[in-house]
Phi, psi and omega in degrees: 000318179297323180296318179297317179297320179296314180298318178295319179295317178297318178297321178295318180295320179296318179297318179294319179298320179294330181286341184275339180234147179202149174285141180213151172256116186234150174238137180183214177214164179262119178241203178228161186292341178286314185266346176059238186280356177287126181275132180230171180291158175304321180297320180294313180297318179300316180298317180295318179294318179295336179268009172115351177286155179266141172293145178227159174256130177249118184279181185294346177258014181066023174277133182265127181243132171292149179250121181294320184244076187298336179297336181294339184246011186298341178263005188236017181303126178081358183265151169283134185223160169246132181231152165251122188214156170268119184264128175248092185291336178295320182258006182051048180224161176226152171247116186274121178268321179219145178215141174209155178294147177238151178268177171099349179224122182267149175288154180282000000 
C-alpha cells in the first residue's frame, strides 16, 4: 500500500512539474532589467547590460521575462525578435532555444 501511495505521489509531482514549463513561439523584444517593458534603442539596452543590468524578454503583452541563458540574445539587444523558448511561468523566466530578428516594430 505504501508503494502505491509513493508511486501516485511521484506521478503527481511529475505532472505538476510538466505543467509549469512549456515550449512556446513568442514575439517581443530584448530589453534590460532596469527599464523592463519600456522599449529602448539597441545602444541604450547594450549600455545598461554592460553596466550590470540583465537582458530580459518582453512579450507582445508587455510581460517581462527573465532569460536563463542570456548569451543567446547578446546580438539582439533592443531588437524585436521571434523566439522558440521553454517558458517557466512559475519563475517568470524563459530558456531561449532559437532567436531571430522580427520585423514590424521599430526601435526608438
